[in-house]
N, C-alpha and C positions, 0 to 999 in steps of 0.2 A: 191796478190798472192794467188792462190786455191792451196789444198793439195788432192791428192788423197786419198780416205778413205780404198784402200786397200795396196798399197804399199808406200804412204806418197810423192810421188813426187811432187814437186810444180813447178807450171806453172803459166803464166798470165793469161792464161784462158784456163779451163777445161769444158767439156762437164758436165752436171747434169742428172743423170739417172732422166726419168720421172714418175716412179713408187717409188723408195725409196727416190728419191730427194737428194742425195748425189753427191759429188764432185768424179769424176773419169777419171785417164789419158786415153790415146787412147788404151792402153793393157788391160784397166779393165772396160771400160765402157760397154760393151756386158754383157748381162745378162746370158753369159756363163761363164763369167768369174768374176762375183759377186754376191754376195747373195741378193736377194731382198726379204725381210721378209713381205712386203706387196704385193707381188706377189702370187695370189693364187695359182698358179702351183708351185711356187718355183723356183728354177734355170732352164732358158731355156736351155735343154739338146740338142736342134737341133745344126746343124753345120751350119757354113756360115753365122750366121747373126751377123755381126757387127754394133753396133749402133741402136740396135733394136728399142728403144723407148728413145729417148733422147733429150734434148732442149740444144741448144749452145749458148753461149754468144758470142759478137763480140770481137774481140781482144783490150785487154787493160780492159777487163773488171776484177775486183778484188773484194774480200771479202770487205764490208763496203761501197760501189759504189752502184748507180744504174745503172745495165747492161740495153742494149738495149733489145726491146722484144725478147724472145725467140723462136726460130724455132723449131718445134716439127717434129719428125720422127717415124712413126710407122708401119714399114716395113712388122712385122708380123701379123699386125692387132690385137696385144694385147688389145688395149682399146677398139675396136670393140667387140672382143669376150669375154672379159673378165671384162672390165670397169664397165657395167651396172650390171653384177651379183653382182661385188664386192660393190658397192654402195647401192646396194638393201640391200645385206646382213647387211653392216654397219647400213644402215638406220633402220632394223627393230630390232636391238639390242639396237639402240638409241631409239627406241618408247619404248621398253620395259622396259629400265632403267631409262625412263624418266617419270615413274608413279609409286608410291609406288603399287597401284593396281595391276599392271601389275605383278610387282615383287613377289606380295604375290600369285597370282593366279601361277605364274610360279612354285614357290616353292612348294604350294599344289600339284600341278599336278607331278611335278617329285617324291614326297614323295608318291604319289598314285602309281605310276608306279613301284617305288622300292617296296613298300608294297604287292602290287599286283602280282610282279613276285617270291616274297620271299616266299608268302604263296602258288602260283600255283606249284612253284617248290621245296618247302619245304625246303628252305634255313635257316638253324638255325639261322645264324646271321642275317637275316631279321627279324626273331621271337624275338630275344633278343633285337634288335634295336628299333623294333616297342613299345615293351613293356616299354623300359626305357624311351620312348617318349610320351608315352599315361600316362594321368594322372588317378591317382584312389582316390576314395572318402574316403581318409584316411590323416588327418593332419600329422600323424607320417611319413606317406609314402613321403606326400609333402615336409617335412622337410628334408626328406633324399633325395629326387629328386626335388628340387625346380624348376629345368628349366621345369620340366612338366606343371606349370603353364603358359607357353609361348608356349611349343613345341607342345603341344595336339590341338592348333587350327590351326595346318599346317597338321594335319593328319586327315584322314577320313576311314571310313571302307572299307577295302579293296574288301569285297565282295559286296558291295552295291553302284553301280557307279551312281544311283539317288543321292544320298548322296551328293557326290562333285559336281555333274553336277548342281544341282539346287542351290548349296551355289556359286559355280562359276560364273554361270550366274547371280546372284542376284548382287554378289560383283562387277563383270564387270560394271554394269550398275549404280547402286548406290555408288559405291567408287569413279569412277572417277568423279561422279556428286560432292559427298561432299569434294574431294580432291581439285576441282577447287574452290569452296565456301572458305573453311576453310585454306588452304594451304596443301602441303605435309606432314609437320612435325607434325602439330595438326590431320592430319587424321591419321597418323601410330599411335600416343598417343590415339586416340580414339579407333582403332582397338585393339591395345594391351592390353589397360585398359578395355575395355568391355570384352575382351576376360578373363582377370586375374579374373575379378569380377566374371564374369559368372563361372568361375571353382571353386571361393572360395563358392560362393552360391550353386553351387551343392555338393560339399563337405562337406557342413553344413547340408545339407538336407538331404543326404546320410550317414551323418558320421559313419564310423566304416564298412559300408558294403563292401568297397573295391571295388567297381564298377568302370570299365573304363569309360574315357570320352576323346573322340576325336570329333573333328569337329570344323568348323568355325563358325558356326551357331551363338552361343552367342556374338560373336565380330560383326557379320554381322546385328545382331539384334540391337547392339548399333549404328551402323552406319545409319540403317533404322530409328531408334528414333530421333537421332540426326538431321536427315533430317526432320522430322515430324514435330519439334519443328523450326527449322529454316524457312522452308518453308512448312506449313501445307496444302497448297493449291494446292501443286505440283500434277500434274495428273499422275497416274500410271495405270496399268493395272492387273488385279486379273483374271486369266483366260481368257483373251481377254474382259473383261469387264471394262470400265474405271470407275475409284474412285480417291477420293483425299487420298494420302499417310497418312494423320491422321486417315481415317477411317480404311486403311490397318493394321495400328499399332494397333488400339483399337480391330481388328478382330483378329490379331496374339496373342494379350494379354490377350484376353480373352478365346480363343481356349487354349493357355497353361496352363492359371490358372485352366479351368475345367478338363484337362486332366492331372493335376499334379500327382493325386494318380491313373492313368489308369494303369500302371504297365507294359507300353509298352516300347519300347526301346528308346525313344525319352528324350532327357534330357529338360524336360519343364522349370524347376526351373533355369537352366543355360540361357536359352532364356529369360526367366522373370529378371534375374540380369542383364543380357547384356542390355536389354532395358532400365531398370534403369538409367543404366550409361550413356547410350545415350540421354536419356531425358535430365540430368543435365548439359552434356556437349553441348547439344542443347540448351539449355538454355542461357547458358554462351555466347556462340557464336551469339546468337539471338540479346541480348542487345549489342553485340560488333558491329554486323552486320546493326544494325538498322537504317533506312534510306537508306541503298543501294538496288538497284532494284534485285532482287531474281533472278536465272538463272533458265531457263526451259530446259527440254532435247531437 
């Protein structure tokens, strides 16, 4: 026996809605008479459509048995109109949440939009939120707001679009590469730990200045450094010029070291601190993965 999901009426064979997958009696099978939460349009408000999109089981089919093959009805072309869009939307979200790299990028982009709108329209709550998520080079401040060791790496300058653009493009390519090699969990740990050590290194170097720090650069440098140790001969492109990633890391490290005291707005010490963590993590996984064929882009 099957039971109608709306009125509870029990019958030996009831049609099943092809949208939400529940059993309904003849009075409630129409989407006019029950709510399909998986229907992107909600309840169909049109009139005269009974059994709009249902599958029916032969007489005698009941719960716990193997019913005959279902017959499908799509008299309002629901599946044709909305099925592809629904599946495409579901596939998009599955793709995003299947990769921690994509999730990190999504968080950074959303935070950037909120910060940008807040600063453009001078919304005070956004100023407050941005300031309590941004790290400051003061250990007393960090002790009071410890979450800034993590939150700063998901924020970027609301005025400098190239800051987040360059970081997210780099993270997209190299983050997905590293997570395939070492796994999603270790990748997240590499990103977070590199970012935290980058923040600590920056705070130590700028101790007491109270200078703010935002950006994923320190964490991303850790990712690049880990890849450079695991697969040093991986070919990358520096301004469209092919080069091995080990040379790219040496170039970045040298530039950051020489510009440490330049007085510009770039946290070079944070980059070097994150890079150092990435080297250690890369060395650990290089030994662990020894003998396995390195992946290429």
